[in-house]
C-alpha positions in Angstrom: 117.7 72.1 101.7 114.3 73.6 102.7 114.2 76.4 105.2 113.8 75.3 108.8 111.4 76.9 111.2 114.3 78.5 113.2 115.6 80.1 110.0 112.2 81.5 109.1 111.8 82.9 112.6 115.2 84.7 112.1 114.1 86.2 108.8 110.9 87.4 110.3 112.8 89.0 113.2 114.5 91.1 110.5 111.3 91.7 108.5 109.6 93.5 111.3 112.2 96.3 111.2 111.7 97.1 107.5 110.3 100.4 106.3 108.0 99.8 103.4 106.0 102.1 101.0 103.1 101.1 98.8 101.9 103.3 95.9 98.9 102.4 93.8 95.2 101.7 93.6 93.8 101.4 97.1 90.3 99.8 97.4 87.8 98.5 99.9 86.3 95.0 99.5 82.7 95.0 100.9 81.2 91.6 101.3 77.7 90.7 102.5 75.3 87.8 102.2 72.2 88.4 100.1 68.9 86.7 99.9 66.8 87.5 96.8 63.9 85.1 97.6 62.2 87.0 100.4 58.6 87.5 99.2 58.7 90.9 101.0 57.5 93.8 98.8 58.5 97.4 99.3 55.5 99.6 100.0 57.2 102.5 98.3 58.3 100.8 95.0 56.2 97.7 94.8 59.4 95.7 94.1 60.6 92.7 96.1 63.0 93.5 98.9 66.3 91.7 99.1 67.8 90.9 102.5 71.4 91.4 103.4 73.3 90.2 106.5 76.9 89.8 107.8 78.4 92.9 106.1 82.1 93.1 106.4 84.9 95.0 104.8 88.6 94.4 104.1 91.3 96.2 102.3 91.6 95.4 98.6 94.0 95.9 95.6 97.0 97.8 97.0 95.3 97.7 100.4 95.5 94.0 100.4 99.3 94.2 99.8 99.4 96.5 102.8 97.4 94.2 105.1 99.6 91.3 104.0 102.7 93.3 104.9 101.2 94.1 108.3 100.4 90.5 108.9 104.0 89.6 108.3 104.9 91.9 111.3 106.1 95.0 109.5 105.5 98.0 111.7 106.5 100.9 109.4 104.3 101.0 106.3 103.5 104.2 104.4 100.9 104.5 101.6 100.8 106.8 98.6 97.6 107.2 96.7 94.0 108.6 96.9 90.8 108.0 98.7 87.4 109.7 98.3 85.7 111.8 101.0 82.8 109.3 101.2 81.6 106.4 103.3 84.0 103.9 101.8 86.9 106.3 102.1 86.2 106.7 105.8 86.1 102.9 106.1 89.4 102.6 104.2 91.1 105.1 106.5 89.8 103.2 109.5 91.0 99.8 108.2 94.5 101.2 107.5 94.8 103.0 110.8 93.6 99.9 112.6 96.8 98.2 111.5 99.0 101.3 112.2 99.6 102.3 108.6 101.0 105.8 108.0 98.2 107.4 105.8 99.8 110.9 105.7 100.3 110.6 102.0 96.9 109.0 101.2 95.3 112.1 99.7 91.6 112.5 100.6 89.8 114.1 97.6 86.4 115.8 98.0 85.7 116.1 94.3 85.9 113.9 91.2 87.0 110.8 93.1 84.9 107.9 94.5 86.8 105.6 96.8 87.6 102.4 94.8 85.3 99.7 96.1 84.4 96.2 95.1 80.9 95.5 96.5 80.5 91.7 96.6 77.1 90.2 97.4 77.4 86.5 98.3 74.4 84.2 97.8 73.8 80.4 98.0 75.1 80.4 94.4 78.4 82.1 95.3 79.4 85.6 94.4 76.7 87.6 92.6 77.2 90.5 90.2 79.7 93.0 91.8 78.9 96.7 92.1 82.1 98.7 91.7 82.7 102.3 92.7 85.6 104.5 91.6 87.4 102.0 89.3 87.3 104.5 86.4 88.3 107.6 88.3 90.6 110.1 86.6 93.2 111.8 88.6 94.5 115.3 87.7 98.2 115.8 86.9 98.5 118.3 89.7 97.4 115.8 92.4 99.7 113.0 91.0 102.6 115.5 91.0 102.0 116.1 94.7 102.0 112.3 95.4 105.2 112.0 93.4 106.9 114.8 95.4 105.9 113.2 98.7 107.2 109.8 97.4 110.5 111.5 96.4 110.9 112.8 100.0 110.1 109.4 101.5 112.2 107.1 99.3 115.6 107.8 101.0 114.2 106.2 104.2 112.4 103.3 102.6 113.8 99.8 102.3 111.1 98.6 99.9 108.6 100.2 97.6 105.7 98.2 96.1 103.9 99.6 93.0 100.4 98.3 92.5 98.2 99.0 89.5 94.8 97.4 89.6 92.3 99.6 87.6 92.3 101.0 84.1 93.4 104.5 85.1 92.6 105.8 88.5 96.2 106.5 89.6 98.9 105.0 87.4 99.1 105.3 83.7 102.0 104.4 81.3 103.1 108.1 81.3 103.0 108.2 85.1 104.9 105.0 85.5 107.6 106.6 83.3 107.8 109.4 85.9 108.2 106.7 88.5 111.0 105.1 86.6 112.9 108.5 86.6 112.3 108.9 90.3 113.5 105.3 91.0 116.8 105.9 89.2 117.5 108.7 91.7 117.0 106.4 94.7 119.0 103.1 94.2 118.9 102.3 97.9 115.4 100.9 97.7 114.1 97.5 96.5 111.3 98.1 93.9 108.6 95.4 93.3 105.7 96.0 90.9 102.4 94.3 90.3 100.8 96.0 87.3 97.7 94.5 85.8 97.7 96.5 82.6 101.0 98.4 82.2 103.9 96.0 82.8 105.7 97.1 79.7 106.1 100.6 81.1 108.0 99.8 84.3 111.8 99.4 84.0 114.5 97.7 86.0 112.5 96.4 88.9 111.1 93.1 90.1 107.8 92.7 88.2 105.3 90.1 89.4 103.1 88.6 86.7 100.8 85.6 86.3 101.0 83.5 83.1 98.0 85.3 81.5 99.6 88.7 82.1 103.0 87.4 80.8 101.4 86.1 77.6 99.7 89.4 77.0 102.9 91.4 77.5 104.8 89.3 75.0 101.9 89.2 72.6 101.2 85.5 72.5 97.8 83.9 72.7 98.3 81.5 75.5 100.9 80.4 78.1 100.2 77.3 80.2 101.0 77.4 83.9 102.4 73.9 83.7 104.9 74.8 81.0 107.9 76.0 83.0 110.3 76.1 80.0 107.8 78.3 78.0 107.3 80.6 81.0 111.1 81.0 81.3 111.5 81.6 77.5 108.8 84.2 77.4 109.9 85.8 80.6 113.4 86.3 79.2 111.9 87.8 76.1 110.0 90.3 78.3 113.1 91.2 80.3 114.9 92.0 77.2 112.7 95.1 76.8 112.1 96.1 80.5 115.1 94.9 82.4 115.0 93.9 86.0 113.6 90.5 86.9 110.3 88.6 86.9 108.3 86.8 89.5 105.9 84.5 87.6 103.0 83.0 89.7 101.9 79.7 88.1 99.0 78.6 90.3 99.3 75.0 91.4 102.6 74.8 89.6 104.4 77.2 91.9 106.4 80.4 91.4 109.3 81.0 89.0 111.9 83.7 89.4 113.6 84.9 86.2 116.5 87.3 85.7 119.2 87.8 83.1 121.5 85.5 85.0 119.4 82.9 86.7 116.1 81.1 87.0 114.6 79.4 90.0 111.3 77.6 90.5 109.6 76.5 93.7 106.7 74.1 93.4 103.4 74.9 95.1 102.3 72.9 98.1 99.8 70.1 97.4 96.7 71.2 99.3 93.8 68.7 99.5 91.1 71.2 100.3 88.8 73.8 98.8 90.9 76.8 97.6 90.2 80.5 97.0 93.0 82.1 95.0 91.7 85.7 95.2 94.4 87.9 96.5 97.1 85.2 96.5 99.2 87.3 94.1 99.2 90.1 96.7 100.4 87.7 99.3 103.3 86.6 97.1 104.3 90.2 96.4 104.2 91.2 100.0 106.0 88.1 101.4 108.6 87.9 98.7 109.4 91.6 98.9 109.6 91.5 102.7 111.9 88.5 102.7 114.1 89.8 100.0 114.2 93.2 101.7 116.1 91.6 104.6 118.9 90.6 102.3 118.0 86.9 102.4 118.5 84.9 99.2 116.1 84.6 96.2 115.6 80.9 97.1 114.6 81.7 100.7 112.3 84.5 99.6 110.6 82.2 97.1 110.1 79.6 99.8 108.5 82.0 102.2 106.3 83.5 99.5 105.2 80.0 98.6 104.3 79.1 102.1 102.5 82.4 102.7 100.4 81.9 99.5 99.5 78.3 100.6 98.1 79.8 103.8 96.0 82.4 102.1 94.5 80.3 99.4 92.9 78.1 102.1 90.9 81.1 103.4 87.6 81.2 101.6 85.6 84.2 100.5 88.3 86.7 101.6 91.5 88.2 100.5 93.5 86.5 103.2 96.8 87.2 104.9 99.5 85.0 106.3 101.2 85.4 109.7 104.5 83.8 110.9 102.5 81.6 113.2 100.2 80.4 110.3 103.3 79.7 108.1 105.0 77.7 110.8 101.7 75.7 111.5 101.5 74.9 107.8 105.0 73.6 107.8 
């Protein structure tokens, strides 16, 4: 039987008391509208001037997971990562502090680190070529060891830790994920949920969120269709044989499938007859499933809440949206 609004409200009452950590690649999404057909020429360069308007920023990558957690009502969120001492770094600190996130363990680096930023110009034709900053940063072993030590001190008090890897190598590499595995084995009190774009084979014995493209790559097959639930389960179990833990497989319009050694569950996506924007929906699933599961509620209930939250955010266009309790209840 589907969750009733009163049951969801009860779960959210427990969610707001959780203590959650997020480690990974924190970024800023910087959107603005651009007009390239202005017929205005720069006196200095002789080149046509483009006009921009409506600049806005939001938290991206691991930061989007954080703002989703905050939207769910969680009041105690700690972040572990790096930011540059630059204009986007200051904006990131502002955005995090605006939602009362504890940034004491977000290290501000003055050298050899640009704040990870997706600059997204939007024209009448949609999103134009992005200009990215910091996505190929390289972090020293010394700085990562400091982050690891801080995380070690924090884990005994955390209910949930979310691990996010978005970029090729700014913060987490396979070797550093192995260090995390060792650390996690010391702190079994915590629920660990990972979303690793490139290095899913390195994490062990946690809940790993993947989409079908990532799952196919991790098991070395050419293609895996979102609609093929049986194939997703078969390949998911093959992956779990080498990494342990369990999987959360997002399958677009076909829903979400949970796979462990002992059980599989699927919840179908809601049918939405409107324009959709799926950017950031995976972050919403990670945040809402983790928060629900962190209260001790069932896998089934956690999947249903994650499904509802994702249905809210995919209807928010040109943004990495979040879902609140009120929005989830309105959708129901």
